[in-house]
LOMI-688056 format. One record per residue: x, y, z of N, C-alpha, C, O in turn; residue in three letters. Coordinates in pm, whole numbers, padded with zeros to 5 digits, always signed. Each point is the difference from the previous one (the first is absolute). Last residue first. Example, Ala and Ser with C-alpha at 12.3 -4.5 7.8 and 13.67 -1.06 7.14 Angstrom:
+01285-00225+00708+00082+00119+00006-00077+00109+00073+00051+00111+00017Ser;-00022-00683-00024-00089+00119+00000+00090+00120+00000+00104-00002+00066Ala;
This chain:
-03102+07182+03963+00013+00114+00093-00024-00042+00145+00007+00083+00090Unk;-00057-00375-00474+00141+00016+00038+00021+00116+00095+00106+00011+00062Unk;-00534-00114-00249+00039-00108+00092+00144+00019+00050+00035-00037+00112Unk;-00216+00337-00433-00064+00022+00130+00040-00109+00100+00011+00026+00120Unk;+00140-00062-00569+00065+00112+00070-00057+00019+00139+00074+00022+00096Unk;-00274-00342-00377+00134-00043+00042+00074+00108+00076+00071-00027+00097Unk;-00486+00129-00291-00018-00087+00116+00134-00050+00052+00020-00011+00121Unk;-00020+00262-00515-00030+00085+00115-00021-00081+00126+00040+00041+00109Unk;+00025-00274-00516+00122+00070+00038-00023+00087+00123+00084+00002+00090Unk;-00453-00218-00280+00088-00098+00065+00128+00066+00048+00050-00029+00109Unk;-00347+00292-00358-00060-00033+00129+00088-00096+00077+00021+00016+00121Unk;+00099+00086-00560+00021+00116+00086-00053-00026+00140+00062+00036+00100Unk;-00141-00363-00422+00141+00002+00037+00033+00120+00088+00080-00011+00092Unk;-00519-00033-00268+00028-00109+00093+00145+00005+00049+00026-00018+00119Unk;-00159+00322-00454-00065+00033+00127+00031-00106+00106+00028+00033+00115Unk;+00119-00114-00552+00077+00109+00061-00058+00037+00136+00074+00021+00096Unk;-00310-00336-00349+00126-00058+00047+00084+00107+00070+00057-00025+00105Unk;-00458+00162-00312-00029-00080+00119+00128-00060+00058+00016-00005+00122Unk;+00013+00243-00529-00030+00090+00110-00024-00077+00130+00047+00041+00107Unk;+00007-00292-00494+00128+00060+00040-00020+00098+00115+00079+00003+00094Unk;-00464-00192-00286+00075-00100+00076+00134+00055+00047+00042-00025+00113Unk;-00316+00294-00390-00061-00016+00132+00078-00100+00085+00017+00020+00120Unk;+00128+00045-00568+00010+00125+00076-00053-00017+00142+00066+00039+00097Unk;-00106-00401-00407+00139+00025+00038+00012+00122+00090+00071-00004+00101Unk;-00501-00101-00279+00048-00103+00092+00140+00026+00048+00028-00012+00120Unk;-00213+00306-00444-00074+00009+00126+00052-00101+00101+00024+00034+00116Unk;+00160-00046-00556+00036+00122+00074-00068+00005+00136+00066+00024+00102Unk;-00182-00377-00390+00137-00015+00050+00042+00123+00080+00060-00012+00107Unk;-00473+00030-00327-00007-00093+00113+00138-00020+00062+00014-00003+00123Unk;-00037+00260-00514-00064+00072+00110-00009-00088+00124+00024+00047+00112Unk;+00134-00237-00512+00100+00089+00057-00058+00079+00118+00070+00026+00098Unk;-00366-00296-00337+00096-00083+00072+00108+00086+00065+00038-00024+00115Unk;-00354+00234-00397-00062-00040+00127+00097-00084+00083+00005+00015+00122Unk;+00133+00109-00554-00013+00118+00085-00058-00034+00136+00047+00049+00102Unk;-00027-00387-00428+00134+00029+00054-00004+00123+00091+00066+00002+00104Unk;-00464-00110-00326+00032-00104+00098+00138+00023+00061+00017-00015+00121Unk;-00165+00299-00473-00073+00025+00125+00039-00101+00108+00018+00036+00116Unk;+00175-00098-00543+00037+00132+00051-00067+00024+00135+00067+00036+00097Unk;-00151-00429-00371+00115-00009+00089+00034+00134+00066+00057+00003+00109Unk;-00393-00080-00453-00049-00014+00137+00115+00000+00100-00019+00030+00118Unk;+00005+00210-00617+00052-00115+00075-00051+00001+00143+00009+00101+00070Unk;-00087+00245-00407-00087-00117-00021+00043-00120+00085-00076-00096+00015Unk;+00153+00669-00102+00025-00111+00092-00104-00111-00020-00118+00019+00028Unk;+00146+00426-00246+00061-00113-00070+00027-00121+00089+00053-00101-00046Unk;-00240+00519+00216-00092-00060-00099+00059-00123-00068-00074-00094-00032Unk;+00212+00228+00540+00027+00047-00135-00092-00068-00100-00035-00117+00018Unk;+00068+00023+00462-00104+00095-00042+00021+00052-00142-00087+00067-00054Unk;+00397-00359+00283-00125-00075-00022-00112+00090-00049-00096-00047-00062Unk;+00519+00227+00193+00006-00064-00132-00129-00074-00032-00042-00006-00116Unk;+00088+00191+00544-00014+00107-00100+00004-00058-00141-00076+00044-00087Unk;+00156-00339+00437-00140+00042+00004-00026+00113-00100-00105+00004-00064Unk;+00549-00150+00121-00080-00099-00071-00148+00036+00000-00069-00022-00100Unk;+00370+00297+00343+00032+00004-00143-00088-00095-00080-00053+00036-00105Unk;+00026-00047+00576-00062+00122-00054+00023+00010-00150-00091+00033-00076Unk;+00307-00386+00300-00145-00019+00001-00072+00121-00061-00090-00017-00082Unk;+00557+00038+00146-00033-00095-00107-00151-00018-00012-00055-00005-00110Unk;+00208+00259+00470+00018+00074-00125-00031-00089-00120-00064+00045-00095Unk;+00067-00246+00518-00116+00088-00012+00007+00079-00131-00102+00016-00068Unk;+00472-00275+00173-00113-00088-00033-00129+00081-00015-00080-00028-00089Unk;+00454+00254+00240+00016-00028-00143-00110-00096-00047-00049+00012-00112Unk;+00082+00084+00567-00065+00109-00073+00021-00013-00151-00081+00052-00078Unk;+00291-00370+00356-00145-00009+00018-00072+00108-00079-00099-00027-00067Unk;+00571+00033+00077-00051-00109-00083-00151-00016+00013-00068-00028-00099Unk;+00280+00337+00378+00007+00049-00137-00053-00106-00097-00071+00032-00096Unk;+00112-00151+00548-00114+00089-00022+00001+00058-00142-00106+00019-00060Unk;+00473-00294+00189-00126-00075+00000-00119+00089-00032-00082-00034-00086Unk;+00506+00233+00138-00005-00078-00125-00130-00079-00009-00059-00011-00107Unk;+00144+00252+00507-00026+00090-00114-00009-00073-00133-00083+00034-00084Unk;+00195-00297+00482-00138+00048-00013-00024+00097-00115-00098-00017-00072Unk;+00534-00182+00227-00077-00071-00103-00137+00063-00026-00051-00008-00112Unk;+00356+00167+00456+00063+00019-00131-00087-00057-00111-00006+00056-00109Unk;-00132-00127+00548-00012+00142-00030+00063+00033-00135-00051+00083-00074Unk;+00101-00516+00251-00133+00021-00057-00021+00147-00035-00066+00030-00099Unk;+00469-00151+00314-00007-00059-00134-00134+00025-00066-00006+00031-00120Unk;+00062+00109+00564+00087+00080-00087-00004-00053-00143-00004+00077-00095Unk;-00222-00317+00429-00071+00124-00032+00083+00087-00093-00054+00065-00090Unk;+00236-00462+00273-00092-00027-00111-00070+00127-00044-00024+00020-00119Unk;+00301-00008+00498+00081-00007-00120-00083-00035-00122+00036+00036-00112Unk;-00245-00022+00542+00041+00132-00046+00081-00006-00129-00019+00084-00088Unk;-00335-00475+00173+00100+00062+00084+00053+00125-00067-00031+00027-00116Unk;-00409-00430+00110+00072+00112-00060+00096+00062+00099-00029+00010+00119Unk;-00301-00408-00153+00132-00006+00060+00089+00113-00046+00121-00018-00017Unk;-00498-00125-00323-00002+00025+00144+00142-00004+00053+00095-00018-00077Unk;-00162-00021-00382-00125+00069+00031-00007+00035+00148-00057+00102+00038Unk;+00384-00337-00402+00027+00108+00095-00126+00082+00023-00009+00115-00043Unk;+00001-00650-00069+00039+00122-00069+00016+00109+00104-00036-00019+00116Unk;+00087-00530-00029-00063+00130+00020+00049+00103-00100+00118+00003-00036Unk;+00010-00481+00112-00076+00040-00118-00067+00135+00016-00079+00040-00086Unk;+00355-00256+00432+00075-00011-00125-00074+00056-00120+00063+00046-00095Unk;-00137+00153+00590-00030-00126-00066+00067-00001-00137+00017+00105-00061Unk;+00192+00210+00447-00113-00015-00089-00013-00143-00050+00094-00078+00003Unk;+00257+00264+00295-00125+00059+00048-00120-00033-00086-00113+00022+00043Unk;+00631-00096-00032-00086-00108+00047-00136+00047+00043-00061-00059+00090Unk;+00457+00292-00289-00037+00028+00138-00088-00109+00059-00025-00003+00120Unk;+00153-00024-00568+00126+00000+00077-00027+00025+00147+00069-00052+00088Unk;-00426+00085-00389+00038-00140+00018+00127-00010+00084+00013-00088+00085Unk;-00154+00517-00203-00092-00059+00097+00030-00147+00025-00010-00047+00113Unk;+00259+00282-00441+00032+00049+00133-00091-00062+00106+00046-00033+00110Unk;-00127-00075-00563+00131-00050+00041+00034+00044+00142+00047-00080+00081Unk;-00442+00243-00283-00012-00141+00036+00133-00057+00048+00005-00079+00094Unk;-00011+00524-00258-00075-00012+00126-00008-00144+00046+00023-00030+00117Unk;+00176+00113-00535+00082+00052+00108-00068-00012+00134+00062-00038+00099Unk;-00300-00081-00485+00103-00100+00028+00092+00047+00112+00044-00080+00082Unk;-00378+00380-00232-00057-00114+00071+00105-00104+00034+00000-00054+00111Unk;+00138+00430-00367-00049+00044+00131-00051-00119+00081+00038-00018+00116Unk;+00096-00054-00560+00115+00022+00085-00040+00050+00138+00067-00031+00099Unk;-00410-00035-00418+00068-00127+00026+00117+00021+00096+00014-00074+00097Unk;-00249+00450-00256-00075-00073+00102+00070-00131+00036+00003-00040+00116Unk;+00175+00296-00469+00023+00067+00128-00071-00075+00113+00056-00018+00108Unk;-00137-00133-00541+00137-00032+00038+00035+00065+00134+00065-00062+00084Unk;-00477+00167-00272-00002-00136+00052+00140-00048+00037+00016-00077+00095Unk;-00067+00500-00302-00051+00002+00137-00001-00139+00061+00030-00017+00118Unk;+00092+00055-00573+00100+00066+00084-00044-00001+00147+00080-00030+00088Unk;-00385-00124-00409+00109-00094+00017+00109+00055+00089+00055-00072+00084Unk;-00409+00354-00201-00045-00103+00094+00109-00103+00023+00018-00047+00113Unk;+00059+00380-00440+00003+00056+00136-00040-00105+00103+00062-00010+00106Unk;-00086-00109-00561+00139+00023+00039+00009+00051+00144+00083-00046+00079Unk;-00509+00001-00269+00059-00132+00028+00145+00013+00045+00044-00070+00091Unk;-00266+00462-00233-00052-00045+00128+00058-00136+00039+00034-00022+00116Unk;+00061+00186-00539+00074+00078+00100-00045-00039+00140+00082-00009+00091Unk;-00319-00180-00444+00134-00056+00007+00087+00074+00101+00078-00062+00072Unk;-00515+00225-00156-00005-00129+00067+00139-00061+00015+00034-00054+00106Unk;-00085+00457-00351-00029+00024+00141+00002-00131+00078+00052-00005+00111Unk;-00007-00017-00580+00119+00057+00062-00019+00023+00150+00090-00026+00079Unk;-00468-00138-00333+00113-00092+00004+00121+00056+00076+00051-00064+00091Unk;-00497+00268-00218+00026-00038+00139+00129-00079+00016+00049-00016+00112Unk;-00200+00169-00541-00009+00117+00087+00041-00034+00143+00062+00081+00069Unk;-00098-00423-00396+00123+00076-00015+00000+00125+00088+00106+00044+00045Unk;-00498-00303-00059+00107-00077+00063+00132+00075-00006+00074+00005+00098Unk;-00444+00176-00322-00011+00016+00144+00109-00077+00074+00053+00047+00101Unk;-00080-00087-00576+00035+00136+00040-00002+00017+00151+00091+00059+00057Unk;-00009-00556-00215-00084+00107-00051+00044+00135+00052+00100+00010+00071Unk;-00070-00595+00012+00078+00112-00052-00096+00104-00059-00096-00034-00068Unk;-00104-00287+00452+00053-00006-00137+00078+00126-00037-00018+00107+00059Unk;-00066-00376+00421-00027+00131-00062+00061+00002-00140+00122-00012-00014Unk;-00078-00349+00344-00102-00014-00105-00032+00132-00070-00075+00001-00097Unk;+00392-00026+00459+00046-00095-00102-00099-00010-00116+00040-00018-00115Unk;-00150+00269+00502+00099+00071-00082+00051-00090-00113+00027+00049-00110Unk;-00307-00247+00426-00077+00093-00084+00093+00080-00090-00031+00020-00118Unk;+00230-00305+00432-00071-00077-00101-00080+00087-00094-00004-00025-00121Unk;+00217+00221+00492+00099-00040-00101-00064-00082-00111+00037+00013-00117Unk;-00309+00108+00484+00038+00118-00078+00099-00037-00110-00014+00046-00113Unk;-00110-00385+00419-00112+00036-00086+00036+00118-00090-00029-00003-00120Unk;+00340-00121+00448-00010-00104-00102-00109+00033-00100+00019-00013-00121Unk;+00022+00292+00493+00110+00023-00094+00000-00106-00111+00029+00032-00115Unk;-00338-00080+00468-00035+00116-00083+00107+00025-00105-00031+00028-00116Unk;+00122-00359+00429-00109-00045-00086-00044+00114-00093-00024-00023-00119Unk;+00344+00118+00446+00059-00076-00110-00107-00060-00091+00025-00020-00119Unk;-00153+00265+00512+00071+00088-00093+00052-00077-00122-00007+00049-00112Unk;-00191-00260+00500-00095+00041-00102+00066+00083-00109-00041-00003-00116Unk;+00298-00123+00496-00036-00119-00080-00088+00041-00117+00024-00040-00114Unk;+00099+00370+00421+00124-00047-00064-00025-00125-00083+00071-00023-00097Unk;-00419+00222+00369+00021+00063-00129+00124-00054-00071+00001-00007-00123Unk;-00132-00303+00508-00071+00122-00036+00033+00049-00139+00003-00078-00096Unk;+00371-00220+00331-00146-00005+00002-00057+00131-00051+00072+00096-00028Unk;+00397-00399+00203-00046+00077-00116-00152-00011-00004-00054-00110+00002Unk;+00364-00106+00318-00107+00093+00037-00036+00095-00113-00057+00106+00024Unk;+00260-00647+00009+00031+00139-00028-00120+00089+00032-00115-00044-00010Unk;+00143-00454+00042+00006+00087+00117+00035+00143-00026+00011+00078+00094Unk;-00084-00457-00410+00111-00035+00087+00022+00101+00111+00106+00003+00062Unk;-00439+00048-00401-00026-00134+00055+00107-00042+00099-00023-00085+00086Unk;+00083+00487-00322-00107+00015+00099-00032-00134+00064-00023-00008+00120Unk;+00331+00008-00474+00057+00065+00118-00104+00013+00111+00028-00027+00116Unk;-00174-00130-00531+00081-00102+00067+00064+00057+00126+00005-00067+00103Unk;-00240+00364-00373-00095-00092+00063+00074-00113+00073-00043-00044+00107Unk;+00295+00345-00362-00047+00063+00123-00100-00089+00073-00001-00006+00123Unk;+00160-00134-00544+00106-00006+00100-00043+00063+00132+00034-00051+00107Unk;-00332+00078-00472+00017-00140+00042+00104-00009+00111-00022-00066+00101Unk;-00049+00486-00298-00120-00039+00077+00012-00144+00049-00042-00031+00112Unk;+00383+00200-00395+00006+00058+00134-00121-00043+00084+00015-00031+00118Unk;-00002-00091-00573+00095-00079+00080+00009+00052+00142+00010-00077+00095Unk;-00267+00323-00400-00065-00129+00028+00089-00088+00088-00047-00063+00094Unk;+00225+00469-00245-00098+00021+00107-00078-00129+00031-00034-00025+00115Unk;+00353+00008-00468+00066+00038+00126-00101+00013+00114+00020-00056+00107Unk;-00173-00019-00553+00063-00120+00057+00060+00029+00137-00013-00080+00093Unk;-00161+00446-00330-00109-00091+00038+00058-00124+00068-00047-00042+00106Unk;+00355+00344-00287-00064+00056+00119-00113-00090+00049-00014-00023+00120Unk;+00225-00086-00523+00089-00028+00113-00057+00055+00130+00015-00062+00105Unk;-00245+00161-00499-00013-00143+00031+00088-00038+00118-00041-00077+00086Unk;+00075+00514-00250-00126-00019+00072-00024-00147+00034-00054-00031+00106Unk;+00436+00139-00368+00010+00062+00132-00126-00024+00082+00009-00038+00117Unk;-00014-00101-00563+00090-00086+00078+00017+00054+00142+00000-00076+00096Unk;-00238+00335-00405-00081-00115+00044+00084-00096+00083-00049-00059+00096Unk;+00266+00421-00298-00086+00047+00110-00083-00114+00055-00018-00012+00122Unk;+00263-00082-00497+00092+00011+00113-00075+00055+00122+00024-00043+00112Unk;-00256+00012-00519+00020-00135+00056+00100+00003+00115-00008-00085+00090Unk;-00091+00484-00337-00109-00040+00090+00026-00136+00062-00037-00024+00115Unk;+00428+00373-00267-00084-00106-00056-00104-00044+00103+00030-00014+00119Unk;+00349+00352-00122-00140+00042+00013-00095-00105-00056-00111+00032-00041Unk;+00662+00040+00259-00092-00055-00101-00142+00048+00028-00033+00038+00113Unk;+00402+00145+00146+00070-00067-00110-00093-00050-00110+00032+00016-00118Unk;-00155+00219+00547+00106+00077-00064+00060-00065-00125+00064+00069-00079Unk;-00439-00249+00359-00014+00145+00007+00100+00072-00090-00035+00099-00063Unk;+00033-00580+00114-00125+00043-00064-00009+00153-00006-00053+00055-00097Unk;+00419-00248+00327+00009-00029-00143-00123+00050-00075+00011+00061-00106Unk;-00013-00030+00574+00096+00095-00057+00014-00020-00150+00005+00096-00076Unk;-00265-00403+00316-00069+00129-00009+00090+00107-00061-00045+00084-00077Unk;+00237-00503+00167-00095-00011-00111-00078+00130-00019-00024+00042-00113Unk;+00323-00074+00480+00074-00002-00126-00095-00003-00120+00022+00070-00099Unk;-00214-00102+00529+00062+00131-00020+00072+00008-00134-00016+00096-00074Unk;-00156-00511+00209-00107+00091-00042+00053+00141-00024-00042+00067-00094Unk;+00339-00383+00273-00031-00035-00139-00110+00092-00055+00009+00045-00114Unk;+00098+00000+00568+00112+00048-00083-00026-00030-00148+00026+00084-00086Unk;-00332-00257+00398-00012+00146-00008+00111+00059-00087-00026+00092-00078Unk;+00036-00552+00180-00099+00029-00103-00018+00151-00016-00021+00049-00111Unk;+00315-00191+00452+00048-00042-00131-00096+00035-00112+00040+00052-00104Unk;-00165+00028+00559+00104+00092-00045+00047-00036-00140+00017+00089-00084Unk;-00331-00375+00289-00059+00131-00029+00104+00097-00054-00026+00072-00096Unk;+00182-00489+00245-00079-00015-00122-00062+00134-00040+00006+00039-00117Unk;+00215-00066+00527+00095+00004-00110-00071-00014-00134+00040+00062-00099Unk;-00300-00106+00488+00047+00138-00014+00099+00013-00115-00005+00098-00075Unk;-00146-00531+00179-00113+00081-00047+00043+00146-00022-00034+00060-00102Unk;+00335-00360+00304-00009-00026-00143-00113+00080-00064+00012+00045-00114Unk;+00036-00025+00580+00113+00066-00064-00004-00019-00151+00028+00093-00076Unk;-00350-00322+00330-00024+00144+00006+00113+00077-00069-00026+00095-00074Unk;+00075-00560+00121-00104+00031-00099-00030+00149-00004-00019+00058-00107Unk;+00320-00216+00433+00059-00012-00134-00102+00034-00108+00034+00066-00099Unk;-00178-00081+00547+00085+00115-00022+00062-00003-00140+00010+00104-00066Unk;-00264-00476+00197-00087+00118-00011+00083+00125-00031-00036+00079-00088Unk;+00264-00480+00177-00063-00004-00133-00093+00118-00020-00011+00052-00112Unk;+00218-00098+00534+00101+00023-00102-00062+00003-00140+00034+00086-00081Unk;-00296-00195+00461+00027+00142-00007+00101+00031-00110-00008+00105-00065Unk;-00317-00530+00018+00115+00040+00081+00023+00149-00019-00033+00057-00104Unk;-00307-00323-00133-00008-00045+00138+00124+00030+00083+00019-00060+00106Unk;-00351+00237-00542+00141-00026+00027+00015-00023+00150-00042+00083+00081Unk;-00396-00129-00443+00055+00044+00129+00144-00044+00017+00035-00116-00023Unk;-00365+00031-00341+00101+00104-00023+00062+00049+00132+00075+00097+00001Unk;-00367-00542-00247+00038+00065+00126+00112+00100-00026+00105-00037-00053Unk;-00508-00120-00297+00140-00025+00037+00035+00079+00125-00042+00115+00016Unk;-00386-00147-00283+00012-00033+00142+00143-00027+00044+00022-00056+00108Unk;-00136+00381-00531-00069-00119+00047+00024-00021+00149+00015+00096+00075Unk;+00138+00279-00363+00091-00112+00024-00069-00129+00038+00063-00106+00001Unk;-00307+00519-00115+00122+00005-00082+00081-00128+00012+00045-00054-00101Unk;-00450+00117+00354-00033+00012-00143+00124-00009-00087-00005-00058-00109Unk;+00060+00060+00575-00069-00124-00039-00035+00002-00148+00011-00101-00069Unk;+00173+00488+00268+00101-00104-00021-00063-00132-00042+00059-00075-00077Unk;-00356+00427+00181+00083+00036-00115+00105-00108-00029+00015-00043-00115Unk;-00299-00002+00499-00075-00014-00126+00090+00024-00120-00003-00076-00097Unk;+00270-00083+00521-00113+00091-00018-00064-00019-00136+00044-00082-00080Unk;+00208-00333+00321+00027+00125-00070-00125+00087-00004-00113-00049+00008Unk;+00217-00310+00391-00060+00012-00132+00034+00136-00061+00008+00101+00069Unk;+00339-00316+00274-00139+00043+00004-00052+00015-00142+00078+00003-00095Unk;+00378-00174+00444-00070-00005-00129-00145+00045+00017-00064-00032+00100Unk;+00438+00227+00234-00081-00120-00020-00064+00002-00139-00036+00107-00049Unk;+00293+00248+00267+00092-00111-00021-00073-00133-00017+00061-00106+00006Unk;-00290+00515+00082+00080+00031-00119+00103-00108-00029+00055-00004-00110Unk;-00338+00005+00501-00059-00061-00119+00077+00032-00128-00016-00069-00100Unk;+00142+00265+00521+00020-00144+00003-00048-00064-00129+00068-00087-00056Unk;-00148+00542+00114+00142-00023-00020+00032-00149+00001+00083-00047-00077Unk;-00521+00173+00174+00029+00030-00141+00147-00023-00030+00035-00053-00106Unk;-00184+00016+00554-00040-00114-00080+00030+00022-00149+00038-00094-00070Unk;+00036+00451+00363+00097-00107+00028-00032-00123-00083+00090-00063-00056Unk;-00391+00423+00035+00127+00034-00066+00105-00108+00020+00076-00033-00092Unk;-00496-00017+00319-00011-00016-00146+00129+00033-00075+00037-00071-00094Unk;-00067+00133+00587+00022-00135-00052-00012-00010-00153+00083-00068-00061Unk;-00167+00461+00357+00136-00015-00055+00020-00134-00068+00090-00014-00083Unk;-00498+00128+00308+00014+00084-00119+00137-00014-00065+00015+00021-00120Unk;-00105-00240+00531-00078-00062-00107+00014+00079-00130+00007-00059-00108Unk;+00186+00235+00500+00077-00114-00051-00074-00070-00114+00063-00046-00096Unk;-00287+00393+00313+00115+00055-00071+00086-00113-00059+00046+00009-00114Unk;-00410-00121+00391-00046+00049-00130+00116+00054-00084+00005-00020-00121Unk;+00085-00112+00566-00029-00118-00083-00044+00045-00140+00044-00058-00099Unk;+00021+00394+00418+00128-00060-00037-00021-00121-00092+00072-00017-00098Unk;-00451+00220+00284+00060+00086-00104+00134-00054-00046+00032+00006-00118Unk;-00247-00221+00480-00074-00023-00125+00060+00082-00114+00013-00050-00112Unk;+00157+00121+00543+00039-00133-00047-00067-00032-00133+00062-00057-00090Unk;-00181+00453+00316+00136+00011-00055+00046-00134-00057+00066-00004-00104Unk;-00480+00019+00327-00007+00075-00125+00138+00010-00067+00012-00013-00121Unk;-00035-00184+00548-00064-00085-00101-00006+00069-00136+00028-00060-00103Unk;+00132+00299+00485+00096-00098-00048-00058-00088-00110+00069-00034-00095Unk;-00360+00457+00169+00120-00037+00075+00086-00104-00069+00024+00007-00121Unk;-00537-00005-00019+00085+00110+00049+00125-00057+00065+00007-00119+00030Unk;-00474-00012-00377+00117-00038+00079+00082+00122+00040+00007+00098-00075Unk;-00412-00115-00213-00017+00028+00141+00118-00040+00086-00005+00020+00121Unk;-00027-00255-00582-00082+00116+00032-00016+00014+00151-00038-00095+00069Unk;+00261-00270-00304+00084+00112+00045-00081+00124+00037+00054+00095+00056Unk;-00205-00537-00243+00014+00003+00146+00079+00121+00050+00011+00019+00121Unk;-00102-00096-00594-00127-00013+00071+00016+00020+00151-00084+00063+00065Unk;+00461-00062-00353-00083+00117-00029-00132-00004+00077-00053+00103+00041Unk;+00344-00474-00020+00051+00113+00078-00082+00125-00024-00023+00078+00092Unk;-00076-00463-00347-00036-00021+00141+00045+00117+00086-00072+00044+00090Unk;+00200-00049-00543-00145+00024+00012-00046-00016+00145-00083+00077+00048Unk;+00529-00181-00145-00022+00143-00015-00148+00035+00014-00036+00100+00063Unk;+00163-00554-00067+00037+00064+00126-00025+00150-00006-00047+00060+00097Unk;-00020-00312-00488-00102-00032+00099+00029+00069+00133-00091+00052+00065Unk;+00414-00009-00400-00122+00070-00040-00112-00024+00101-00070+00094+00040Unk;+00473-00328+00014+00017+00141+00033-00125+00081-00035-00040+00089+00075Unk;+00052-00544-00198-00011+00014+00145+00013+00145+00043-00072+00046+00089Unk;+00140-00145-00542-00141-00019+00035-00020+00017+00151-00096+00064+00044Unk;+00536-00056-00210-00073+00120-00042-00147-00009+00041-00059+00097+00047Unk;+00329-00474+00019+00029+00105+00099-00073+00130-00035-00049+00070+00088Unk;+00022-00430-00392-00075-00031+00122+00022+00108+00105-00094+00041+00068Unk;+00342-00009-00465-00142+00019-00029-00084-00023+00125-00092+00077+00028Unk;+00551-00168+00003-00023+00144-00011-00148+00029-00026-00058+00090+00061Unk;+00191-00541-00055+00011+00059+00134-00028+00150-00003-00070+00052+00086Unk;+00091-00289-00495-00122-00033+00073+00002+00062+00140-00103+00047+00048Unk;+00489-00006-00308-00108+00081-00058-00131-00024+00074-00075+00093+00028Unk;+00441-00360+00092+00023+00137+00042-00111+00092-00051-00050+00085+00074Unk;+00055-00535-00215-00036+00010+00142+00013+00143+00051-00083+00047+00078Unk;+00221-00136-00518-00145-00017+00011-00045+00014+00145-00101+00064+00029Unk;+00564-00054-00112-00065+00118-00056-00152-00008+00014-00065+00097+00038Unk;+00323-00472+00085+00015+00109+00097-00068+00127-00049-00063+00071+00078Unk;+00080-00437-00371-00093-00027+00110+00008+00110+00105-00103+00041+00054Unk;+00408-00016-00409-00137+00022-00050-00103-00023+00109-00096+00076+00013Unk;+00547-00174+00081-00023+00144-00007-00140+00031-00046-00065+00090+00053Unk;+00197-00539-00055-00014+00049+00137-00027+00151+00002-00084+00048+00076Unk;+00179-00248-00489-00131-00045+00048-00025+00049+00142-00112+00041+00032Unk;+00533+00041-00214-00101+00081-00069-00141-00037+00046-00085+00087+00021Unk;+00443-00347+00134-00002+00131+00066-00104+00092-00065-00069+00075+00068Unk;+00141-00495-00270-00061-00019+00131-00012+00133+00075-00103+00028+00060Unk;+00330-00036-00469-00144-00014-00021-00073-00017+00132-00110+00052+00019Unk;+00579-00044+00002-00051+00130-00046-00151-00003-00019-00070+00090+00045Unk;+00300-00489+00051-00013+00084+00119-00056+00137-00035-00079+00058+00075Unk;+00171-00347-00431-00109-00056+00081-00023+00084+00125-00115+00030+00035Unk;+00481+00078-00306-00125+00037-00066-00121-00051+00078-00101+00069+00011Unk;+00531-00192+00132-00023+00143+00025-00131+00046-00063-00073+00080+00058Unk;+00211-00517-00147-00041+00011+00140-00027+00145+00035-00097+00030+00071Unk;+00268-00117-00499-00137-00053+00012-00053+00014+00143-00115+00035+00022Unk;+00563+00077-00100-00089+00100-00060-00145-00045+00011-00088+00079+00032Unk;+00419-00379+00105-00011+00111+00095-00094+00109-00053-00078+00058+00076Unk;+00182-00418-00359-00083-00047+00110-00020+00109+00105-00109+00014+00056Unk;+00404+00074-00409-00138-00002-00047-00095-00047+00109-00110+00055+00015Unk;+00573-00072+00065-00047+00138+00005-00146+00010-00045-00077+00079+00054Unk;+00288-00496-00089-00021+00035+00142-00054+00143+00013-00090+00027+00079Unk;+00209-00166-00508-00116-00076+00044-00032+00030+00147-00116+00016+00036Unk;+00506+00166-00231-00120+00070-00045-00127-00071+00044-00101+00064+00029Unk;+00513-00272+00063-00010+00125+00077-00127+00078-00037-00070+00052+00086Unk;+00172-00439-00331-00040-00036+00137-00017+00125+00086-00094+00010+00079Unk;+00262+00048-00514-00141-00037-00003-00050-00037+00140-00110+00039+00038Unk;+00567+00050-00094-00078+00125-00010-00149-00029-00001-00079+00074+00058Unk;+00370-00439-00070+00004+00065+00131-00079+00131+00002-00069+00032+00097Unk;+00120-00256-00506-00087-00077+00089-00004+00060+00140-00105+00004+00064Unk;+00399+00187-00379-00138+00026-00040-00098-00073+00092-00102+00056+00040Unk;+00564-00133+00011-00036+00134+00047-00145+00034-00032-00070+00063+00080Unk;+00245-00465-00249-00010-00005+00147-00042+00134+00058-00084+00006+00090Unk;+00175-00033-00550-00128-00063+00031-00021-00008+00151-00110+00022+00049Unk;+00522+00138-00200-00104+00096-00036-00138-00054+00033-00086+00073+00048Unk;+00475-00344+00003-00013+00097+00109-00111+00101-00028-00065+00050+00092Unk;+00032-00547-00303+00084+00119-00012-00026+00095+00116-00105-00004+00064Unk;+00072-00545-00075-00086+00120+00000+00089+00125+00000+00091+00013+00082Unk;
């Protein structure tokens, strides 16, 4: 028997033993997965049962708390306060448990589980989401620049609007996954992207003509400005999230809506003029389109619909930004009063 054959047979024996170990590891892995699945079901059932007990207890306390004074009244109030805190705690726990998708994700993805079951994977997905937004925003900036200054072909404009539709549709899906994993994105910030998707779709269907050319330059300049502001927002939010994570003060998927501090206020103060200018540009777009809709030669339905969409975007963005600024100022003042 040659030495080469001997070495081959020895290598096969070594690989055979390693294969047996891999099979055993796979068996243990499946066993652990089954155990985790059972623990998840039991944990979910425990939370559901505890919620029901808390609800029943809260109703009982409301009935028997009338007329109480002294120590008993204080004890009941303490229990009610703890009961009110439990839903937030349970929500944080459930963000690490499998759950049914919402209506939108169910329609788009079906019943596939999108829950990420570790803090590392949640943070990685959030970081990838922010990088995705920045990358596509840069591409949109370049394409808008080409359309504005280099070419005037309608199909290139259509490519820009198609990319906007795809971008906002993708954002709605990714944000829904973030929300399923415990992110606090909500309210107007979610609805905003549905409106933007609709607006981009209508712009895509707007046929070439005199009215389209009248609005084209204004819209492309607006796209350039919005891309610039979104880049500023990315660096502001990523900076805030990095510092808050370093301090260990925030949840991995939080946006900078709460937990406001003085150094954040300086960054937001720089960003606010750009945000408000963009909001009023949306109002200007809306007014321009409404005026165009009154022209005798206006036959396209897209003119009025785009004008109305821009008006909705302005109202939602403007009012929400004002509310965020008010909330942050209030939080900042409360922080100052506590430190005195």
